[in-house]
OpenMM code with the backbone's topology and positions (N, CA, C; nanometers):
from openmm import Vec3, app, unit

residues = "MET GLU VAL THR ILE GLY VAL GLN ASN VAL ALA ARG GLU LEU SER LEU GLU THR ASP ALA SER ALA GLU GLU VAL ALA SER ALA ILE ASP ALA ALA LEU SER ASP GLY GLY VAL LEU ARG LEU THR ASP SER LYS GLY ARG GLN ILE LEU VAL PRO GLY ARG ALA LEU GLY TRP VAL GLN VAL GLY GLU SER GLU LYS GLY ARG VAL GLY PHE GLY GLN ILE".split()
positions = [
    Vec3(9.0406, 12.9553, 10.3358),
    Vec3(9.0164, 13.0668, 10.3414),
    Vec3(8.9720, 13.0521, 10.1499),
    Vec3(8.9192, 13.0643, 10.0810),
    Vec3(8.8181, 13.1102, 9.9378),
    Vec3(8.8151, 13.2633, 9.9575),
    Vec3(8.8779, 13.3322, 9.8420),
    Vec3(8.8761, 13.4301, 9.7866),
    Vec3(8.8026, 13.4360, 9.6742),
    Vec3(8.7228, 13.4996, 9.6118),
    Vec3(8.7118, 13.5026, 9.4594),
    Vec3(8.6905, 13.6811, 9.4819),
    Vec3(8.7224, 13.7201, 9.3189),
    Vec3(8.7077, 13.8480, 9.3294),
    Vec3(8.6968, 13.8702, 9.1900),
    Vec3(8.6013, 13.9748, 9.1526),
    Vec3(8.5784, 14.0058, 9.0414),
    Vec3(8.6033, 14.1754, 9.0077),
    Vec3(8.6990, 14.1773, 8.8963),
    Vec3(8.7620, 14.3115, 8.8074),
    Vec3(8.6865, 14.3579, 8.7206),
    Vec3(8.6508, 14.4472, 8.7214),
    Vec3(8.5964, 14.5842, 8.6606),
    Vec3(8.6098, 14.5541, 8.5131),
    Vec3(8.5471, 14.5363, 8.4493),
    Vec3(8.6244, 14.5111, 8.2869),
    Vec3(8.6478, 14.4062, 8.2298),
    Vec3(8.6840, 14.3090, 8.3472),
    Vec3(8.7226, 14.2443, 8.2796),
    Vec3(8.6336, 14.0816, 8.3335),
    Vec3(8.5495, 13.9682, 8.1929),
    Vec3(8.4831, 13.8908, 8.2004),
    Vec3(8.5277, 13.7778, 8.3275),
    Vec3(8.6106, 13.7636, 8.3407),
    Vec3(8.6754, 13.6553, 8.4013),
    Vec3(8.6880, 13.6949, 8.5550),
    Vec3(8.6317, 13.6068, 8.6733),
    Vec3(8.6555, 13.6738, 8.7769),
    Vec3(8.7851, 13.5581, 8.8859),
    Vec3(8.8925, 13.5958, 8.9293),
    Vec3(8.9772, 13.5412, 8.9946),
    Vec3(8.9771, 13.4762, 9.1016),
    Vec3(9.0024, 13.3454, 9.1417),
    Vec3(8.9989, 13.2840, 9.2074),
    Vec3(9.0684, 13.2438, 9.3080),
    Vec3(9.0602, 13.2431, 9.4824),
    Vec3(9.2178, 13.1769, 9.5327),
    Vec3(9.2019, 13.1208, 9.6107),
    Vec3(9.2749, 13.0483, 9.6665),
    Vec3(9.2589, 13.0019, 9.8672),
    Vec3(9.3632, 13.0215, 9.8583),
    Vec3(9.2507, 13.1031, 10.0417),
    Vec3(9.4722, 13.1308, 10.0833),
    Vec3(9.4920, 13.0820, 10.1997),
    Vec3(9.5666, 13.1011, 10.3422),
    Vec3(9.5826, 13.0773, 10.4357),
    Vec3(9.5424, 13.1531, 10.5816),
    Vec3(9.5706, 13.2682, 10.4709),
    Vec3(9.4754, 13.4151, 10.5583),
    Vec3(9.3768, 13.3860, 10.6735),
    Vec3(9.2752, 13.4397, 10.7386),
    Vec3(9.2004, 13.4759, 10.7629),
    Vec3(9.0876, 13.5282, 10.6770),
    Vec3(8.9836, 13.5184, 10.7714),
    Vec3(8.8830, 13.6419, 10.6770),
    Vec3(8.8994, 13.7561, 10.7588),
    Vec3(8.9727, 13.7637, 10.8589),
    Vec3(8.9815, 13.9248, 10.9065),
    Vec3(9.0773, 14.0149, 10.8242),
    Vec3(9.1538, 13.9139, 10.8033),
    Vec3(9.2745, 14.0025, 10.7442),
    Vec3(9.3008, 13.9659, 10.5854),
    Vec3(9.1875, 13.9546, 10.5084),
    Vec3(9.1737, 13.9795, 10.3565),
    Vec3(9.0469, 14.0726, 10.3722),
    Vec3(8.9713, 14.0506, 10.4590),
    Vec3(8.8859, 14.2406, 10.4458),
    Vec3(8.9975, 14.3378, 10.5268),
    Vec3(9.0824, 14.3659, 10.5517),
    Vec3(9.1670, 14.4108, 10.6343),
    Vec3(9.2396, 14.5024, 10.4708),
    Vec3(9.2983, 14.4447, 10.4317),
    Vec3(9.3026, 14.4216, 10.2774),
    Vec3(9.2260, 14.5114, 10.2237),
    Vec3(9.1488, 14.4346, 10.2280),
    Vec3(9.0581, 14.5090, 10.0776),
    Vec3(9.0144, 14.6207, 10.1516),
    Vec3(8.9728, 14.6571, 10.2676),
    Vec3(8.9561, 14.7726, 10.3019),
    Vec3(9.0779, 14.9053, 10.2307),
    Vec3(9.2254, 14.8486, 10.3191),
    Vec3(9.3399, 14.9758, 10.2975),
    Vec3(9.2891, 14.9237, 10.1493),
    Vec3(9.3299, 14.8900, 10.0806),
    Vec3(9.3294, 14.8956, 9.8687),
    Vec3(9.2304, 15.0131, 9.8535),
    Vec3(9.0712, 14.9652, 9.8918),
    Vec3(8.9552, 15.0304, 9.8633),
    Vec3(9.0066, 15.1937, 9.8898),
    Vec3(9.0182, 15.2259, 10.0365),
    Vec3(9.0734, 15.3512, 10.0825),
    Vec3(9.1335, 15.4337, 10.0758),
    Vec3(9.3042, 15.3475, 10.0123),
    Vec3(9.3888, 15.5012, 10.0075),
    Vec3(9.4243, 15.3957, 9.8291),
    Vec3(9.3903, 15.3770, 9.7460),
    Vec3(9.3219, 15.3674, 9.6208),
    Vec3(9.4752, 15.2931, 9.5654),
    Vec3(9.5007, 15.2078, 9.6766),
    Vec3(9.6542, 15.1675, 9.6338),
    Vec3(9.5999, 15.0437, 9.6053),
    Vec3(9.7117, 14.9017, 9.6502),
    Vec3(9.6855, 14.7491, 9.5518),
    Vec3(9.6207, 14.6492, 9.6181),
    Vec3(9.5128, 14.5529, 9.6296),
    Vec3(9.5123, 14.4772, 9.6800),
    Vec3(9.6334, 14.3591, 9.6540),
    Vec3(9.6944, 14.3305, 9.7765),
    Vec3(9.7746, 14.2266, 9.7718),
    Vec3(9.7765, 14.1251, 9.8471),
    Vec3(9.6771, 13.9967, 9.8237),
    Vec3(9.6552, 13.8639, 9.8391),
    Vec3(9.7949, 13.7499, 9.8288),
    Vec3(9.8241, 13.6612, 9.9053),
    Vec3(9.8771, 13.5387, 9.9113),
    Vec3(9.8437, 13.4226, 9.9047),
    Vec3(9.8047, 13.4037, 9.7857),
    Vec3(9.7846, 13.1783, 9.7852),
    Vec3(9.8228, 13.1156, 9.8883),
    Vec3(9.7031, 12.9754, 9.9156),
    Vec3(9.7471, 12.8465, 9.9449),
    Vec3(9.9237, 12.8613, 9.9239),
    Vec3(9.9636, 12.8436, 9.7943),
    Vec3(10.1169, 12.8018, 9.7432),
    Vec3(10.2069, 12.9112, 9.7039),
    Vec3(10.2016, 13.0316, 9.8353),
    Vec3(10.2488, 13.1393, 9.8122),
    Vec3(10.2896, 13.2602, 9.7121),
    Vec3(10.2241, 13.2137, 9.5938),
    Vec3(10.1643, 13.3275, 9.5159),
    Vec3(10.1093, 13.4174, 9.5921),
    Vec3(10.1589, 13.5881, 9.5230),
    Vec3(10.0676, 13.7040, 9.4958),
    Vec3(9.9936, 13.7442, 9.4532),
    Vec3(9.9069, 13.7548, 9.4297),
    Vec3(9.7969, 13.7972, 9.3294),
    Vec3(9.7811, 13.9866, 9.4293),
    Vec3(9.7968, 14.1397, 9.2845),
    Vec3(9.7974, 14.1523, 9.3161),
    Vec3(9.7150, 14.2221, 9.1693),
    Vec3(9.5932, 14.3165, 9.2993),
    Vec3(9.4615, 14.3420, 9.1829),
    Vec3(9.4647, 14.5555, 9.2079),
    Vec3(9.4642, 14.6084, 9.1292),
    Vec3(9.4518, 14.7914, 9.1241),
    Vec3(9.3299, 14.8148, 9.2429),
    Vec3(9.3006, 14.9124, 9.3127),
    Vec3(9.1727, 14.9073, 9.4391),
    Vec3(9.0894, 14.9627, 9.3797),
    Vec3(9.1723, 15.0574, 9.2294),
    Vec3(9.0396, 15.0990, 9.1323),
    Vec3(9.0066, 14.9970, 9.0488),
    Vec3(9.0127, 14.8950, 9.0177),
    Vec3(8.9279, 14.7897, 8.9449),
    Vec3(8.9245, 14.6958, 9.0189),
    Vec3(8.8429, 14.6997, 9.1269),
    Vec3(8.7712, 14.6639, 9.2399),
    Vec3(8.6727, 14.5058, 9.1998),
    Vec3(8.5505, 14.5244, 9.1517),
    Vec3(8.4126, 14.5208, 9.1186),
    Vec3(8.3264, 14.4799, 9.2192),
    Vec3(8.3731, 14.3131, 9.2903),
    Vec3(8.3779, 14.2277, 9.3960),
    Vec3(8.4488, 14.2042, 9.4321),
    Vec3(8.4633, 14.1371, 9.5712),
    Vec3(8.5283, 14.0122, 9.6302),
    Vec3(8.4120, 13.9750, 9.7396),
    Vec3(8.3912, 13.8112, 9.7012),
    Vec3(8.3734, 13.7282, 9.7609),
    Vec3(8.4415, 13.6350, 9.8651),
    Vec3(8.4792, 13.6554, 9.9826),
    Vec3(8.5103, 13.5749, 10.0868),
    Vec3(8.4582, 13.5192, 10.1678),
    Vec3(8.4831, 13.3663, 10.1664),
    Vec3(8.4339, 13.1843, 10.2677),
    Vec3(8.5328, 13.0914, 10.2199),
    Vec3(8.4508, 13.0460, 10.3785),
    Vec3(8.5390, 12.9560, 10.3990),
    Vec3(8.5053, 12.7981, 10.2638),
    Vec3(8.6315, 12.7701, 10.2315),
    Vec3(8.6284, 12.6360, 10.0690),
    Vec3(8.5349, 12.5460, 10.1467),
    Vec3(8.5004, 12.5164, 10.0256),
    Vec3(8.4086, 12.4039, 10.0785),
    Vec3(8.4856, 12.2602, 9.9617),
    Vec3(8.4456, 12.1840, 10.0857),
    Vec3(8.5220, 12.0395, 10.0779),
    Vec3(8.3682, 11.9536, 9.9634),
    Vec3(8.4526, 11.8833, 9.8069),
    Vec3(8.3964, 11.8280, 9.6889),
    Vec3(8.3161, 11.7103, 9.8016),
    Vec3(8.2034, 11.6942, 9.8038),
    Vec3(8.0958, 11.5342, 9.7936),
    Vec3(8.1260, 11.4662, 9.7407),
    Vec3(8.1156, 11.3410, 9.8209),
    Vec3(8.1974, 11.2421, 9.7180),
    Vec3(8.0411, 11.1248, 9.7527),
    Vec3(7.9156, 11.0666, 9.6687),
    Vec3(7.8816, 10.9687, 9.6692),
    Vec3(7.7795, 10.9740, 9.6632),
    Vec3(7.6722, 10.9523, 9.7143),
    Vec3(7.4769, 10.9695, 9.6497),
    Vec3(7.4299, 11.0180, 9.8067),
    Vec3(7.4771, 11.1187, 9.8200),
    Vec3(7.4072, 11.1674, 9.9864),
    Vec3(7.2157, 11.2794, 9.9271),
    Vec3(7.1754, 11.3164, 10.0155),
    Vec3(7.0447, 11.3912, 9.9796),
    Vec3(7.0797, 11.5410, 10.0141),
    Vec3(7.0722, 11.6154, 9.9302),
    Vec3(7.0328, 11.7590, 9.9366),
    Vec3(6.9174, 11.8520, 10.0289),
] * unit.nanometer
topology = app.Topology()
chain = topology.addChain("A")
for resn in residues:
    res = topology.addResidue(resn, chain)
    for name in ("N", "CA", "C"):
        topology.addAtom(name, app.Element.getBySymbol(name[0]), res)
């Protein structure tokens, strides 16, 4: 699952690949926003990403897209 996080007052976004489901990521986001706590996600390599709930600008959750190879029609 690919997750992209926009942080307030930061020009660059955070992108990570996680083994968690979309529901697990959504519940972690909801908990961080409702409690004013910290969004804590673990990427597929085992590293933890921590973002304060108050600093979240936006979060995009979606399936990772496989790279295309060759000449295909769009």
